[in-house]
Biopython code that builds the backbone (N, CA, C, O; Angstrom):
import numpy as np
from Bio.PDB.StructureBuilder import StructureBuilder

atoms = [
    (1, "MET", "N", (107.236, 79.489, 118.796)),
    (1, "MET", "CA", (107.397, 81.061, 118.621)),
    (1, "MET", "C", (106.351, 81.021, 120.485)),
    (1, "MET", "O", (106.664, 81.574, 121.539)),
    (2, "TYR", "N", (105.226, 80.206, 120.189)),
    (2, "TYR", "CA", (104.125, 80.730, 121.125)),
    (2, "TYR", "C", (104.070, 79.098, 121.981)),
    (2, "TYR", "O", (104.069, 78.144, 121.203)),
    (3, "GLU", "N", (104.038, 78.853, 123.051)),
    (3, "GLU", "CA", (104.008, 77.444, 123.848)),
    (3, "GLU", "C", (102.266, 76.809, 123.463)),
    (3, "GLU", "O", (101.129, 77.249, 123.298)),
    (4, "HIS", "N", (102.990, 75.552, 123.470)),
    (4, "HIS", "CA", (102.018, 74.813, 122.913)),
    (4, "HIS", "C", (100.635, 74.574, 123.979)),
    (4, "HIS", "O", (100.496, 75.054, 125.104)),
    (5, "ARG", "N", (99.884, 73.865, 123.387)),
    (5, "ARG", "CA", (98.465, 74.013, 124.334)),
    (5, "ARG", "C", (98.543, 73.051, 125.585)),
    (5, "ARG", "O", (97.970, 73.348, 126.633)),
    (6, "ALA", "N", (99.163, 72.059, 125.459)),
    (6, "ALA", "CA", (99.204, 71.246, 126.236)),
    (6, "ALA", "C", (100.664, 71.671, 127.772)),
    (6, "ALA", "O", (100.810, 71.217, 128.907)),
    (7, "GLN", "N", (101.468, 72.767, 126.916)),
    (7, "GLN", "CA", (102.212, 73.679, 128.109)),
    (7, "GLN", "C", (101.058, 74.558, 129.368)),
    (7, "GLN", "O", (99.872, 74.866, 129.254)),
    (8, "PRO", "N", (101.782, 74.702, 130.222)),
    (8, "PRO", "CA", (101.356, 75.509, 131.145)),
    (8, "PRO", "C", (101.383, 76.690, 130.824)),
    (8, "PRO", "O", (102.351, 76.901, 130.094)),
    (9, "LEU", "N", (100.327, 78.252, 131.159)),
    (9, "LEU", "CA", (100.362, 79.158, 130.829)),
    (9, "LEU", "C", (101.410, 80.083, 130.759)),
    (9, "LEU", "O", (102.279, 79.478, 131.387)),
    (10, "LEU", "N", (101.893, 81.111, 130.427)),
    (10, "LEU", "CA", (103.130, 81.877, 130.415)),
    (10, "LEU", "C", (102.770, 82.551, 131.726)),
    (10, "LEU", "O", (101.619, 82.797, 132.085)),
    (11, "SER", "N", (103.994, 82.851, 132.473)),
    (11, "SER", "CA", (104.086, 83.745, 133.400)),
    (11, "SER", "C", (103.521, 85.590, 132.983)),
    (11, "SER", "O", (103.408, 86.148, 131.891)),
    (12, "ARG", "N", (103.316, 86.010, 134.170)),
    (12, "ARG", "CA", (103.018, 87.447, 133.590)),
    (12, "ARG", "C", (104.199, 88.556, 133.145)),
    (12, "ARG", "O", (104.118, 89.567, 132.447)),
    (13, "GLY", "N", (105.346, 87.928, 133.853)),
    (13, "GLY", "CA", (106.454, 88.558, 133.049)),
    (13, "GLY", "C", (106.650, 88.153, 131.859)),
    (13, "GLY", "O", (106.761, 89.056, 131.030)),
    (14, "LYS", "N", (106.724, 87.202, 131.521)),
    (14, "LYS", "CA", (107.235, 86.667, 129.984)),
    (14, "LYS", "C", (106.137, 87.107, 129.211)),
    (14, "LYS", "O", (106.315, 87.889, 128.277)),
    (15, "TYR", "N", (105.095, 86.708, 129.491)),
    (15, "TYR", "CA", (103.826, 87.311, 128.821)),
    (15, "TYR", "C", (104.373, 89.208, 128.230)),
    (15, "TYR", "O", (104.739, 89.623, 127.130)),
    (16, "ALA", "N", (104.205, 89.815, 129.391)),
    (16, "ALA", "CA", (104.935, 91.121, 129.501)),
    (16, "ALA", "C", (105.636, 91.492, 128.083)),
    (16, "ALA", "O", (105.345, 92.371, 127.273)),
    (17, "GLN", "N", (106.841, 90.341, 128.069)),
    (17, "GLN", "CA", (108.253, 90.926, 127.332)),
    (17, "GLN", "C", (107.466, 90.304, 126.083)),
    (17, "GLN", "O", (107.584, 90.985, 125.065)),
    (18, "ARG", "N", (106.629, 89.060, 125.945)),
    (18, "ARG", "CA", (106.277, 88.967, 124.724)),
    (18, "ARG", "C", (105.761, 90.149, 124.144)),
    (18, "ARG", "O", (106.006, 90.448, 122.976)),
    (19, "LEU", "N", (105.011, 90.886, 124.946)),
    (19, "LEU", "CA", (103.767, 92.024, 124.382)),
    (19, "LEU", "C", (104.629, 92.776, 123.514)),
    (19, "LEU", "O", (104.613, 92.881, 122.288)),
    (20, "ALA", "N", (105.808, 93.561, 124.868)),
    (20, "ALA", "CA", (106.763, 94.419, 124.153)),
    (20, "ALA", "C", (107.845, 94.313, 122.864)),
    (20, "ALA", "O", (108.403, 95.140, 122.143)),
    (21, "ARG", "N", (107.836, 92.605, 122.983)),
    (21, "ARG", "CA", (108.721, 92.425, 121.462)),
    (21, "ARG", "C", (107.639, 92.563, 120.426)),
    (21, "ARG", "O", (107.768, 93.366, 119.502)),
    (22, "SER", "N", (106.452, 91.712, 120.572)),
    (22, "SER", "CA", (105.578, 92.137, 119.423)),
    (22, "SER", "C", (104.769, 93.634, 119.284)),
    (22, "SER", "O", (103.821, 93.697, 118.501)),
    (23, "PHE", "N", (105.017, 94.374, 119.767)),
    (23, "PHE", "CA", (104.727, 96.047, 120.216)),
    (23, "PHE", "C", (105.967, 96.595, 118.922)),
    (23, "PHE", "O", (105.765, 97.130, 117.832)),
    (24, "ALA", "N", (107.299, 96.181, 119.623)),
    (24, "ALA", "CA", (108.665, 96.607, 118.610)),
    (24, "ALA", "C", (108.483, 95.817, 117.571)),
    (24, "ALA", "O", (108.518, 96.487, 116.538)),
    (25, "LEU", "N", (108.293, 94.626, 117.364)),
    (25, "LEU", "CA", (108.088, 94.288, 115.774)),
    (25, "LEU", "C", (107.330, 95.407, 115.084)),
    (25, "LEU", "O", (107.756, 96.260, 114.304)),
    (26, "GLY", "N", (105.681, 95.133, 115.719)),
    (26, "GLY", "CA", (104.867, 96.269, 114.651)),
    (26, "GLY", "C", (105.445, 98.014, 114.497)),
    (26, "GLY", "O", (105.337, 98.743, 113.511)),
    (27, "SER", "N", (105.887, 98.235, 115.448)),
    (27, "SER", "CA", (106.337, 99.464, 115.552)),
    (27, "SER", "C", (107.494, 99.464, 114.289)),
    (27, "SER", "O", (107.318, 100.137, 113.273)),
    (28, "GLY", "N", (108.450, 98.788, 114.457)),
    (28, "GLY", "CA", (109.535, 98.703, 113.310)),
    (28, "GLY", "C", (108.773, 98.663, 111.889)),
    (28, "GLY", "O", (109.151, 99.328, 110.924)),
    (29, "ILE", "N", (107.743, 97.872, 111.876)),
    (29, "ILE", "CA", (107.104, 97.781, 109.856)),
    (29, "ILE", "C", (106.516, 98.597, 110.022)),
    (29, "ILE", "O", (106.236, 98.825, 108.845)),
    (30, "VAL", "N", (105.736, 99.760, 110.865)),
    (30, "VAL", "CA", (105.563, 101.173, 110.576)),
    (30, "VAL", "C", (106.480, 101.922, 110.045)),
    (30, "VAL", "O", (106.535, 102.464, 108.941)),
    (31, "ALA", "N", (107.495, 101.898, 111.294)),
    (31, "ALA", "CA", (108.621, 102.798, 111.009)),
    (31, "ALA", "C", (109.458, 102.497, 109.641)),
    (31, "ALA", "O", (110.077, 103.418, 109.107)),
    (32, "GLY", "N", (109.460, 101.307, 109.142)),
    (32, "GLY", "CA", (110.140, 101.009, 107.690)),
    (32, "GLY", "C", (109.424, 101.561, 106.417)),
    (32, "GLY", "O", (109.838, 102.151, 105.419)),
    (33, "SER", "N", (107.752, 100.995, 106.979)),
    (33, "SER", "CA", (106.939, 101.701, 106.207)),
    (33, "SER", "C", (106.894, 102.785, 105.524)),
    (33, "SER", "O", (106.968, 103.098, 104.335)),
    (34, "LEU", "N", (106.698, 103.522, 106.952)),
    (34, "LEU", "CA", (107.260, 105.237, 106.632)),
    (34, "LEU", "C", (108.492, 105.712, 105.818)),
    (34, "LEU", "O", (108.445, 106.410, 104.804)),
    (35, "LEU", "N", (109.545, 105.247, 106.393)),
    (35, "LEU", "CA", (110.452, 104.804, 105.334)),
    (35, "LEU", "C", (110.517, 105.506, 103.860)),
    (35, "LEU", "O", (110.938, 106.520, 103.303)),
    (36, "VAL", "N", (109.750, 104.168, 103.574)),
    (36, "VAL", "CA", (109.417, 103.670, 102.342)),
    (36, "VAL", "C", (108.550, 104.830, 101.602)),
    (36, "VAL", "O", (108.838, 105.223, 100.471)),
    (37, "GLY", "N", (107.469, 105.331, 102.348)),
    (37, "GLY", "CA", (106.646, 106.426, 101.944)),
    (37, "GLY", "C", (107.168, 107.878, 101.652)),
    (37, "GLY", "O", (106.793, 108.655, 100.775)),
    (38, "ILE", "N", (108.302, 108.071, 102.788)),
    (38, "ILE", "CA", (108.746, 109.326, 102.572)),
    (38, "ILE", "C", (109.914, 109.182, 101.394)),
    (38, "ILE", "O", (110.034, 110.124, 100.611)),
    (39, "ALA", "N", (110.665, 108.168, 101.273)),
    (39, "ALA", "CA", (111.752, 107.555, 99.862)),
    (39, "ALA", "C", (110.899, 108.360, 98.688)),
    (39, "ALA", "O", (111.200, 109.416, 98.130)),
    (40, "GLY", "N", (109.635, 107.441, 98.481)),
    (40, "GLY", "CA", (108.823, 107.107, 97.567)),
    (40, "GLY", "C", (108.147, 108.795, 97.173)),
    (40, "GLY", "O", (108.232, 109.174, 96.005)),
    (41, "TYR", "N", (107.656, 109.493, 97.977)),
    (41, "TYR", "CA", (107.094, 110.840, 97.725)),
    (41, "TYR", "C", (108.338, 111.840, 97.423)),
    (41, "TYR", "O", (108.256, 112.717, 96.563)),
    (42, "HIS", "N", (109.388, 111.642, 98.138)),
    (42, "HIS", "CA", (110.591, 112.354, 97.709)),
    (42, "HIS", "C", (110.878, 112.536, 96.499)),
    (42, "HIS", "O", (110.757, 113.513, 95.761)),
    (43, "PHE", "N", (111.412, 111.141, 96.299)),
    (43, "PHE", "CA", (112.313, 110.929, 94.506)),
    (43, "PHE", "C", (111.225, 110.767, 93.603)),
    (43, "PHE", "O", (111.348, 111.396, 92.552)),
    (44, "LEU", "N", (110.033, 109.984, 93.759)),
    (44, "LEU", "CA", (109.250, 109.784, 92.998)),
    (44, "LEU", "C", (107.868, 111.413, 92.900)),
    (44, "LEU", "O", (107.174, 111.843, 91.979)),
    (45, "GLY", "N", (107.948, 111.594, 93.522)),
    (45, "GLY", "CA", (106.594, 113.107, 93.730)),
    (45, "GLY", "C", (107.485, 113.744, 93.603)),
    (45, "GLY", "O", (107.064, 113.912, 92.459)),
    (46, "GLY", "N", (108.470, 114.381, 93.636)),
    (46, "GLY", "CA", (109.491, 115.568, 94.005)),
    (46, "GLY", "C", (109.102, 116.722, 94.903)),
    (46, "GLY", "O", (109.154, 117.931, 94.677)),
    (47, "LEU", "N", (108.552, 115.822, 96.362)),
    (47, "LEU", "CA", (108.211, 116.471, 97.171)),
    (47, "LEU", "C", (109.291, 116.807, 97.922)),
    (47, "LEU", "O", (110.300, 116.132, 97.718)),
    (48, "ALA", "N", (109.360, 117.763, 98.827)),
    (48, "ALA", "CA", (110.308, 118.455, 99.996)),
    (48, "ALA", "C", (110.571, 117.331, 100.620)),
    (48, "ALA", "O", (109.883, 116.406, 100.189)),
    (49, "TRP", "N", (111.370, 117.011, 101.553)),
    (49, "TRP", "CA", (111.124, 116.179, 102.747)),
    (49, "TRP", "C", (110.320, 116.445, 103.640)),
    (49, "TRP", "O", (110.240, 115.368, 104.231)),
    (50, "ILE", "N", (109.827, 116.969, 104.024)),
    (50, "ILE", "CA", (108.722, 117.738, 105.303)),
    (50, "ILE", "C", (107.884, 117.342, 104.491)),
    (50, "ILE", "O", (107.254, 116.452, 105.062)),
    (51, "ASP", "N", (107.482, 117.496, 103.414)),
    (51, "ASP", "CA", (105.977, 117.320, 102.476)),
    (51, "ASP", "C", (106.020, 115.687, 102.378)),
    (51, "ASP", "O", (105.055, 114.961, 102.616)),
    (52, "ALA", "N", (107.063, 115.336, 102.062)),
    (52, "ALA", "CA", (107.246, 113.945, 101.880)),
    (52, "ALA", "C", (106.431, 113.078, 103.323)),
    (52, "ALA", "O", (105.373, 112.533, 103.637)),
    (53, "LEU", "N", (107.394, 113.323, 103.704)),
    (53, "LEU", "CA", (106.926, 112.996, 105.508)),
    (53, "LEU", "C", (105.237, 112.885, 105.935)),
    (53, "LEU", "O", (104.520, 111.911, 106.162)),
    (54, "LEU", "N", (104.957, 114.491, 105.926)),
    (54, "LEU", "CA", (103.785, 114.533, 105.979)),
    (54, "LEU", "C", (102.715, 113.511, 105.210)),
    (54, "LEU", "O", (102.016, 112.692, 105.807)),
    (55, "ASN", "N", (102.725, 113.705, 103.872)),
    (55, "ASN", "CA", (101.747, 112.455, 103.037)),
    (55, "ASN", "C", (101.916, 111.121, 103.476)),
    (55, "ASN", "O", (100.999, 110.394, 103.860)),
    (56, "ALA", "N", (103.380, 110.750, 103.392)),
    (56, "ALA", "CA", (103.772, 109.525, 103.927)),
    (56, "ALA", "C", (103.062, 109.194, 104.995)),
    (56, "ALA", "O", (102.438, 108.133, 105.000)),
    (57, "ALA", "N", (103.042, 110.191, 106.249)),
    (57, "ALA", "CA", (102.337, 109.471, 107.345)),
    (57, "ALA", "C", (101.192, 109.704, 107.241)),
    (57, "ALA", "O", (100.498, 108.979, 107.953)),
    (58, "MET", "N", (100.384, 110.792, 106.342)),
    (58, "MET", "CA", (98.580, 111.099, 106.275)),
    (58, "MET", "C", (98.489, 109.498, 105.491)),
    (58, "MET", "O", (97.802, 108.731, 106.166)),
    (59, "ILE", "N", (98.914, 109.017, 104.519)),
    (59, "ILE", "CA", (98.547, 107.492, 103.879)),
    (59, "ILE", "C", (98.616, 106.488, 105.083)),
    (59, "ILE", "O", (97.621, 105.967, 105.589)),
    (60, "LEU", "N", (99.650, 106.322, 105.399)),
    (60, "LEU", "CA", (99.760, 105.299, 106.329)),
    (60, "LEU", "C", (98.978, 105.293, 107.572)),
    (60, "LEU", "O", (98.790, 104.225, 108.155)),
    (61, "GLY", "N", (98.561, 106.276, 107.974)),
    (61, "GLY", "CA", (97.453, 106.994, 109.137)),
    (61, "GLY", "C", (95.583, 106.298, 108.524)),
    (61, "GLY", "O", (94.548, 105.892, 109.052)),
    (62, "GLY", "N", (96.187, 106.563, 107.009)),
    (62, "GLY", "CA", (94.311, 105.862, 106.762)),
    (62, "GLY", "C", (93.607, 107.649, 106.399)),
    (62, "GLY", "O", (92.464, 107.799, 105.968)),
    (63, "MET", "N", (94.454, 108.697, 106.650)),
    (63, "MET", "CA", (93.300, 110.101, 106.605)),
    (63, "MET", "C", (93.651, 110.456, 104.943)),
    (63, "MET", "O", (92.718, 111.161, 104.559)),
    (64, "GLY", "N", (94.398, 110.294, 104.083)),
    (64, "GLY", "CA", (94.111, 110.423, 102.860)),
    (64, "GLY", "C", (96.032, 111.877, 102.506)),
    (64, "GLY", "O", (96.850, 112.442, 103.231)),
    (65, "PRO", "N", (95.816, 111.788, 101.322)),
    (65, "PRO", "CA", (97.175, 112.708, 101.047)),
    (65, "PRO", "C", (96.914, 114.011, 101.146)),
    (65, "PRO", "O", (95.806, 114.544, 101.209)),
    (66, "VAL", "N", (98.057, 114.550, 101.160)),
    (66, "VAL", "CA", (97.706, 116.390, 101.612)),
    (66, "VAL", "C", (98.117, 117.041, 100.298)),
    (66, "VAL", "O", (97.172, 117.591, 99.734)),
    (67, "ASN", "N", (99.595, 117.139, 99.504)),
    (67, "ASN", "CA", (99.690, 117.348, 98.393)),
    (67, "ASN", "C", (99.309, 116.951, 97.073)),
    (67, "ASN", "O", (98.810, 115.838, 96.904)),
    (68, "ALA", "N", (99.457, 117.603, 96.281)),
    (68, "ALA", "CA", (98.816, 116.973, 94.841)),
    (68, "ALA", "C", (100.634, 116.460, 94.269)),
    (68, "ALA", "O", (101.720, 117.028, 94.379)),
    (69, "LEU", "N", (100.431, 115.833, 93.979)),
    (69, "LEU", "CA", (101.644, 115.091, 93.021)),
    (69, "LEU", "C", (101.652, 116.036, 91.428)),
    (69, "LEU", "O", (100.556, 116.271, 90.919)),
    (70, "ALA", "N", (102.877, 116.508, 90.760)),
    (70, "ALA", "CA", (102.553, 116.549, 89.667)),
    (70, "ALA", "C", (103.343, 115.193, 88.669)),
    (70, "ALA", "O", (102.993, 114.953, 87.514)),
    (71, "THR", "N", (104.051, 114.696, 89.144)),
    (71, "THR", "CA", (104.490, 113.666, 88.505)),
    (71, "THR", "C", (103.500, 112.397, 88.334)),
    (71, "THR", "O", (102.447, 112.152, 88.922)),
    (72, "THR", "N", (104.366, 111.483, 87.075)),
    (72, "THR", "CA", (103.148, 110.450, 87.161)),
    (72, "THR", "C", (104.005, 109.393, 87.665)),
    (72, "THR", "O", (103.417, 108.481, 88.245)),
    (73, "ALA", "N", (104.919, 109.340, 87.596)),
    (73, "ALA", "CA", (105.765, 108.234, 88.316)),
    (73, "ALA", "C", (104.951, 108.625, 90.137)),
    (73, "ALA", "O", (104.333, 107.809, 90.820)),
    (74, "GLY", "N", (105.195, 109.852, 90.437)),
    (74, "GLY", "CA", (104.470, 109.589, 91.821)),
    (74, "GLY", "C", (103.120, 109.935, 92.301)),
    (74, "GLY", "O", (102.835, 110.301, 93.441)),
    (75, "LYS", "N", (102.149, 109.742, 91.085)),
    (75, "LYS", "CA", (101.525, 109.183, 91.308)),
    (75, "LYS", "C", (100.605, 107.895, 91.191)),
    (75, "LYS", "O", (99.485, 107.587, 91.599)),
    (76, "VAL", "N", (101.661, 107.250, 90.399)),
    (76, "VAL", "CA", (101.569, 105.542, 90.400)),
    (76, "VAL", "C", (101.955, 105.379, 91.902)),
    (76, "VAL", "O", (101.107, 105.066, 92.737)),
    (77, "PHE", "N", (102.968, 105.550, 92.148)),
    (77, "PHE", "CA", (103.526, 105.493, 93.682)),
    (77, "PHE", "C", (102.465, 105.954, 94.453)),
    (77, "PHE", "O", (101.898, 105.011, 95.004)),
    (78, "ALA", "N", (102.027, 106.921, 94.680)),
    (78, "ALA", "CA", (100.624, 107.216, 95.080)),
    (78, "ALA", "C", (99.793, 106.073, 95.829)),
    (78, "ALA", "O", (99.552, 105.655, 96.962)),
    (79, "ALA", "N", (99.439, 105.771, 94.159)),
    (79, "ALA", "CA", (98.153, 104.565, 93.954)),
    (79, "ALA", "C", (98.992, 103.455, 94.982)),
    (79, "ALA", "O", (98.463, 103.242, 96.073)),
    (80, "CYS", "N", (100.092, 102.849, 94.711)),
    (80, "CYS", "CA", (100.389, 102.041, 95.264)),
    (80, "CYS", "C", (100.506, 101.901, 96.560)),
    (80, "CYS", "O", (99.826, 101.082, 97.179)),
    (81, "TYR", "N", (101.353, 102.659, 97.107)),
    (81, "TYR", "CA", (101.519, 102.987, 98.661)),
    (81, "TYR", "C", (100.613, 102.842, 99.561)),
    (81, "TYR", "O", (100.657, 102.325, 100.678)),
    (82, "ALA", "N", (99.412, 103.566, 98.722)),
    (82, "ALA", "CA", (97.991, 103.977, 99.661)),
    (82, "ALA", "C", (97.502, 102.044, 99.865)),
    (82, "ALA", "O", (97.016, 101.705, 100.944)),
    (83, "LEU", "N", (97.652, 101.260, 99.039)),
    (83, "LEU", "CA", (97.131, 100.174, 98.896)),
    (83, "LEU", "C", (98.152, 99.272, 100.169)),
    (83, "LEU", "O", (97.713, 98.464, 100.987)),
    (84, "PHE", "N", (99.722, 99.756, 99.990)),
    (84, "PHE", "CA", (100.502, 98.782, 100.708)),
    (84, "PHE", "C", (99.887, 99.218, 102.515)),
    (84, "PHE", "O", (99.806, 98.480, 103.497)),
    (85, "SER", "N", (99.549, 100.684, 102.360)),
    (85, "SER", "CA", (99.621, 101.297, 103.436)),
    (85, "SER", "C", (98.493, 100.513, 104.202)),
    (85, "SER", "O", (98.734, 100.173, 105.360)),
    (86, "GLY", "N", (96.882, 100.100, 103.451)),
    (86, "GLY", "CA", (95.945, 99.554, 103.930)),
    (86, "GLY", "C", (96.222, 97.985, 104.213)),
    (86, "GLY", "O", (95.459, 97.391, 104.975)),
    (87, "LEU", "N", (97.339, 97.288, 103.591)),
    (87, "LEU", "CA", (97.732, 96.288, 104.139)),
    (87, "LEU", "C", (98.407, 96.152, 105.274)),
    (87, "LEU", "O", (98.376, 95.182, 106.032)),
    (88, "ILE", "N", (99.281, 97.558, 105.434)),
    (88, "ILE", "CA", (100.478, 97.072, 106.273)),
    (88, "ILE", "C", (99.449, 97.132, 107.862)),
    (88, "ILE", "O", (99.681, 96.455, 108.863)),
    (89, "ILE", "N", (98.519, 97.951, 107.725)),
    (89, "ILE", "CA", (97.790, 98.038, 108.834)),
    (89, "ILE", "C", (97.626, 96.786, 109.267)),
    (89, "ILE", "O", (98.351, 96.258, 110.111)),
    (90, "ILE", "N", (96.398, 96.101, 108.557)),
    (90, "ILE", "CA", (96.075, 94.655, 108.986)),
    (90, "ILE", "C", (97.140, 93.827, 109.585)),
    (90, "ILE", "O", (96.995, 93.120, 110.582)),
    (91, "VAL", "N", (98.447, 94.000, 108.753)),
    (91, "VAL", "CA", (99.674, 93.099, 109.259)),
    (91, "VAL", "C", (100.646, 93.571, 110.922)),
    (91, "VAL", "O", (101.363, 92.926, 111.686)),
    (92, "VAL", "N", (100.210, 94.875, 110.881)),
    (92, "VAL", "CA", (100.812, 95.494, 112.101)),
    (92, "VAL", "C", (99.563, 94.658, 113.279)),
    (92, "VAL", "O", (100.015, 93.927, 114.160)),
    (93, "ALA", "N", (98.324, 94.833, 113.181)),
    (93, "ALA", "CA", (97.363, 94.824, 114.037)),
    (93, "ALA", "C", (97.352, 93.115, 114.514)),
    (93, "ALA", "O", (97.113, 92.600, 115.606)),
    (94, "GLY", "N", (97.789, 92.402, 112.939)),
    (94, "GLY", "CA", (97.901, 90.625, 113.787)),
    (94, "GLY", "C", (99.358, 90.739, 114.709)),
    (94, "GLY", "O", (99.511, 90.210, 115.810)),
    (95, "VAL", "N", (100.241, 91.445, 114.082)),
    (95, "VAL", "CA", (101.237, 91.169, 115.074)),
    (95, "VAL", "C", (101.011, 91.562, 116.574)),
    (95, "VAL", "O", (101.146, 90.668, 117.410)),
    (96, "VAL", "N", (100.773, 92.468, 116.869)),
    (96, "VAL", "CA", (100.355, 93.539, 117.517)),
    (96, "VAL", "C", (99.563, 92.205, 118.967)),
    (96, "VAL", "O", (99.863, 91.696, 120.047)),
    (97, "PHE", "N", (98.668, 92.229, 118.145)),
    (97, "PHE", "CA", (97.960, 91.422, 118.992)),
    (97, "PHE", "C", (97.300, 90.216, 119.025)),
    (97, "PHE", "O", (96.155, 89.947, 119.390)),
    (98, "ALA", "N", (98.302, 89.435, 118.534)),
    (98, "ALA", "CA", (98.749, 88.105, 118.550)),
    (98, "ALA", "C", (98.781, 87.658, 119.664)),
    (98, "ALA", "O", (97.805, 87.000, 120.025)),
    (99, "PRO", "N", (99.699, 87.819, 120.424)),
    (99, "PRO", "CA", (100.091, 87.459, 121.815)),
    (99, "PRO", "C", (98.864, 87.550, 122.846)),
    (99, "PRO", "O", (98.742, 86.959, 123.919)),
    (100, "VAL", "N", (98.057, 88.383, 122.273)),
    (100, "VAL", "CA", (96.751, 88.713, 123.395)),
    (100, "VAL", "C", (95.733, 87.456, 122.874)),
    (100, "VAL", "O", (95.102, 86.713, 123.627)),
    (101, "VAL", "N", (95.736, 87.414, 121.468)),
    (101, "VAL", "CA", (94.633, 86.134, 121.381)),
    (101, "VAL", "C", (95.079, 84.984, 121.595)),
    (101, "VAL", "O", (94.272, 84.216, 122.119)),
    (102, "HIS", "N", (96.193, 84.548, 121.352)),
    (102, "HIS", "CA", (97.188, 83.608, 121.704)),
    (102, "HIS", "C", (97.162, 83.194, 123.319)),
    (102, "HIS", "O", (97.106, 82.002, 123.623)),
    (103, "ARG", "N", (97.199, 84.048, 124.158)),
    (103, "ARG", "CA", (96.924, 83.898, 125.479)),
    (103, "ARG", "C", (95.584, 83.336, 126.023)),
    (103, "ARG", "O", (95.462, 82.396, 126.809)),
    (104, "PHE", "N", (94.544, 84.128, 125.430)),
    (104, "PHE", "CA", (92.942, 84.337, 125.519)),
    (104, "PHE", "C", (92.719, 82.425, 125.322)),
    (104, "PHE", "O", (92.488, 81.443, 126.027)),
    (105, "LEU", "N", (92.928, 82.713, 124.143)),
    (105, "LEU", "CA", (92.956, 80.961, 123.209)),
    (105, "LEU", "C", (93.309, 80.036, 124.244)),
    (105, "LEU", "O", (92.475, 79.358, 124.845)),
    (106, "HIS", "N", (94.946, 79.996, 124.519)),
    (106, "HIS", "CA", (95.422, 79.529, 125.326)),
    (106, "HIS", "C", (94.752, 78.762, 127.127)),
    (106, "HIS", "O", (94.732, 77.594, 127.513)),
    (107, "LYS", "N", (94.372, 79.850, 127.710)),
    (107, "LYS", "CA", (93.950, 80.243, 128.695)),
    (107, "LYS", "C", (92.294, 79.712, 128.767)),
    (107, "LYS", "O", (91.950, 79.370, 129.899)),
    (108, "PHE", "N", (91.265, 79.611, 127.717)),
    (108, "PHE", "CA", (90.419, 79.652, 127.594)),
    (108, "PHE", "C", (90.430, 77.729, 127.051)),
    (108, "PHE", "O", (89.471, 76.959, 127.102)),
    (109, "HIS", "N", (91.620, 77.477, 126.649)),
    (109, "HIS", "CA", (91.341, 75.285, 126.174)),
    (109, "HIS", "C", (92.423, 74.891, 127.439)),
    (109, "HIS", "O", (92.751, 73.713, 127.587)),
    (110, "LEU", "N", (92.918, 75.884, 128.277)),
    (110, "LEU", "CA", (92.957, 75.392, 129.695)),
    (110, "LEU", "C", (91.907, 75.026, 130.522)),
    (110, "LEU", "O", (91.887, 74.102, 131.335)),
    (111, "GLY", "N", (90.983, 75.873, 130.235)),
    (111, "GLY", "CA", (89.660, 75.892, 131.030)),
    (111, "GLY", "C", (89.182, 74.964, 130.829)),
    (111, "GLY", "O", (88.672, 74.342, 131.762)),
    (112, "SER", "N", (89.148, 74.521, 129.642)),
    (112, "SER", "CA", (88.214, 73.592, 129.097)),
    (112, "SER", "C", (88.573, 72.188, 129.493)),
    (112, "SER", "O", (87.780, 71.248, 129.448)),
    (113, "GLU", "N", (90.064, 72.098, 129.957)),
    (113, "GLU", "CA", (90.308, 70.831, 130.082)),
    (113, "GLU", "C", (90.513, 70.381, 131.596)),
    (113, "GLU", "O", (90.491, 69.230, 132.033)),
    (114, "LEU", "N", (90.705, 71.493, 132.245)),
    (114, "LEU", "CA", (89.780, 71.271, 133.566)),
    (114, "LEU", "C", (89.127, 70.614, 133.696)),
    (114, "LEU", "O", (89.216, 69.500, 134.213)),
    (115, "ARG", "N", (87.767, 71.462, 132.981)),
    (115, "ARG", "CA", (86.349, 71.148, 133.661)),
    (115, "ARG", "C", (85.979, 69.770, 132.866)),
    (115, "ARG", "O", (84.871, 69.263, 133.046)),
    (116, "GLU", "N", (87.235, 68.985, 131.700)),
    (116, "GLU", "CA", (87.026, 67.568, 130.784)),
    (116, "GLU", "C", (87.486, 66.754, 132.342)),
    (116, "GLU", "O", (86.798, 65.779, 132.645)),
    (117, "LYS", "N", (88.253, 67.025, 132.985)),
    (117, "LYS", "CA", (88.913, 66.515, 133.880)),
    (117, "LYS", "C", (87.940, 65.918, 135.023)),
    (117, "LYS", "O", (88.102, 64.797, 135.505)),
    (118, "ARG", "N", (86.776, 66.922, 135.443)),
    (118, "ARG", "CA", (86.034, 66.185, 137.076)),
    (118, "ARG", "C", (84.858, 65.724, 136.647)),
    (118, "ARG", "O", (84.088, 65.172, 137.433)),
]
sb = StructureBuilder()
sb.init_structure("model")
sb.init_model(0)
sb.init_chain("A")
sb.init_seg("    ")
for serial, (resi, resn, name, xyz) in enumerate(atoms, 1):
    if name == "N":
        sb.init_residue(resn, " ", resi, " ")
    sb.init_atom(name, np.array(xyz, "f"), 0.0, 1.0, " ", f" {name:<3s}", serial, name[0])
structure = sb.get_structure()
C-alpha cells in the first residue's frame, strides 16, 4: 500500500489522493459504527429513531448518553457500544493519520540516507 523505503517520495498529487482515500475510509468506518449504534439503540433500547441517532452520535463522539434506557438488552448494548466506540476512535485516528506519519518517516529516512552518502 505504501512505498518502500528505497523508493522515492510520493508526489504531492498522489499523496493528496492517498490522504483522501484514508479520510474516506475513516469516514466510512465512523458512518458504519454510527449505523450500528442507531440500530442497537432503536431495536434493543426501545428508543425512537431520532433519539437513537442522538445517543449513538453522543457515545461515538465521546460525550456520553442522553436518554436513560429501560430495557436490560438496551443497557448491555449501550455498555458494549461505549467500549466499541472508544476503540473505533483509535482505529479511525490510525487510518486517517497513517499516510501522514508514513510520509514523515519516509522523508526522514530519505534525508538520513543522503547524509550517509556524503
